[in-house]
Phi, psi and omega in degrees: 000115184279155178263129181254126177291144184297325190287348179280348188261138175238117187294129178247329182195150176244121183256180182289344184231313183238164167248154186248128184236148161278142186252124185304142180306327181297334181271330191247038175080014183085017175221160174288128178231173181240135177239122174260122188251130185261150190293349182218161182294159174271136173284165183300325180292320179292313181306312177295326179296320178298313180303313181298314181304306184297320180291321178292319179295326177292343179273349181291147174298334182260019181303330180295347177260021183232129166279098185280154173279131180277327180193162169251117188247152180250136176268156184303330184268009173098346179289155180250143177239147177252118184273132171222170174297155179266127172246122188294332183221157169242168182307319177302330178292318186285336182261359182299333174268003177135171185296157180276153178299160182303313180305318176302313183295321179298316178293316175306319175294324181291317184293312181286324169298326178295316176296318180288329177297313180291321176296320180294322179302328179269008179077017178258126182253135181287312177087351177198066178282095177233165182301323182290349176265358171258113194240166176237133178285171179294336178284348183097000182277137175282155180202161177254132180240172172069048191265133172119161184258342185310308180284332180288325178288325177288326182233079177295145184251168181278111187288341178294338180300325182238037185300326178303328181252010188252135182295151185298313181302328181290309181297329177282308190241001183068019177277106176276121188213172171304319177300315177297322171308312182301310180304307176307323176298307183299321175300319180296310181292329171303315175303312184295329184275331186242340185084003180224147173293160183293342182225074181290156180283120180275156182301127179087357182267164178250162178300333177296321174300319175302317181296319179298326174289322172302310186291330193245326188271150175297157180282130184299137177275141174280122179229166179154149185293344182258001182267119179302138181301324179295324182290314180299316188290321181294323180294315179302321180283332177292329181258024175300142183300322184272117181303329183287346179272352183274146171292157166286160179309323182289332175284328176294315175307318181293325174298315181294319183290331173289320178299316179294332178284349182287133175290151179296144183290141172301142178287147179225153179275352181289133178226143176283152178303334184262008182305326188290343181270359180273073188284330174296320179296321174304311178301337181273350188277081179220145183278135184220163179234158184283342179234187193305120174261164179290155178303143182264150175245011176289147181293120177218174177303160178301320175312331182264009186285345176289169174298131184253143189237132181222183195221039175200135174291134170287144184246158173077018179297126181275131173239176183302143182302319177295316178291323178298318176300316181296313179297316179298325179295313181300328184290000170283351176287135185248128171265132172234139183279034170197172186101192183295143179294155175277150172308144175286122178236137180255348173231159180295148184242124175298133184245119182287151180271169182288134184291349181279343186273126182237137350285158178247119180297160172287132180266128179284136186273342178268169180257053183292333180265124182261107185248113184230128173265121180291163175301127177295145179260104190274113177257016175097287174264350175221163178226134174267128184242132176227144176214165182222157178216152184280356174209154178297134181225171162260130194246152167230126183256119178248144184226133178251140182243143176307128179089356174257139184287324182240155179276164175236155175276124177250348184203141164217130183161195183253004177287176181228028174200154182200152169244133181246143171287138176224164176266120176308133180092343184272156180261148179225154171236140185227141170225153171242130170256145177223148173218146170256004179107340183243349180199159174244134179241147178231134180288167163298137175293148173248124179273156180232135173068033180082012181291156170250122190256133174206164182255154177226000000 
């Protein structure tokens, strides 16, 4: 256990049990880290329990979606701090400008339920799934932090402070369980969908009043013309008053994976007369990416004027007719994750479009546009993809999967990052196509899990 000097700490937040500090780069290996400081030293039993929990979590396939403890550090006054990576934002920051789009919420639900499902299989309970523990890494990826019961049992917290996100049985008896984690996940997703907790504090109420409503009142239904019925239904089940009536995290994960697999509904010009009253649905109609997005210019409240990060690629983005025709023709090129290796290319290569496609953009013979796909970040059940270009383009990401004859499109739009869902153990090949309307460029393919990529 390393000793941390007090002058190296910069207070960031004060919680009901611990204080959160930024740790100076000089002390944390040249990068900013976070130290969560508890009011008393850890006894040997708690110290060992924390180490066991963290070791089990590190072995999960979804460990990349968990903010793990990097070390347990000692302060000169005897207090103990848990050191983790610095995550710049939490869910409350992301919804400050309004609710997240449906696609973002579905991806977030898939990521978090995947983590909880694997952890629960090993008998590990989070114990505090609240919005402040759903964070965003500097890379833009969502993650779950503050995982485990060892420290929660050693330093009990005031449950009324987070009553709106806490299961009824926890408020009654302090019973932390896998079923309570499922309830907390639903409450967190309710905030993401609506911008409000399921049981918000009303004018003149005390936290104890909120506790009574959680115990007695039915859970408000999440509604809206853009909310899939399966999503609304599973959230209701997850927040059942009786923990035995809630689905397990694995069942929740299956629901979110099914929602992710559904194709987008076609847009229609038909509107109901009361559509203008569905303000939440209107607020959710924003294009987003799963990692850091560029600052938005759409009219929103001042609180949302900062760069906004979200977790779902928008689909169905319309691009110029000529560029789309070229990309569609190029996508006849097939990547397969086996066979002879592709030639190594360091620059994007213009690819001519099929002569039968009209209109056909002029293909530039030079490689003036540099399109580069970075090495995929494999997270087990999802893969993060990032690419860059020397000029703004409209992109299409194509992926070939081991055992499938044809590649599939996983993204179309102007962003430069996306997270795709993958099957553990299978090999993949990825390429990015870009067009500015006059030519189509293709990146060098990137293999995943030892795949060999070639075109045929």
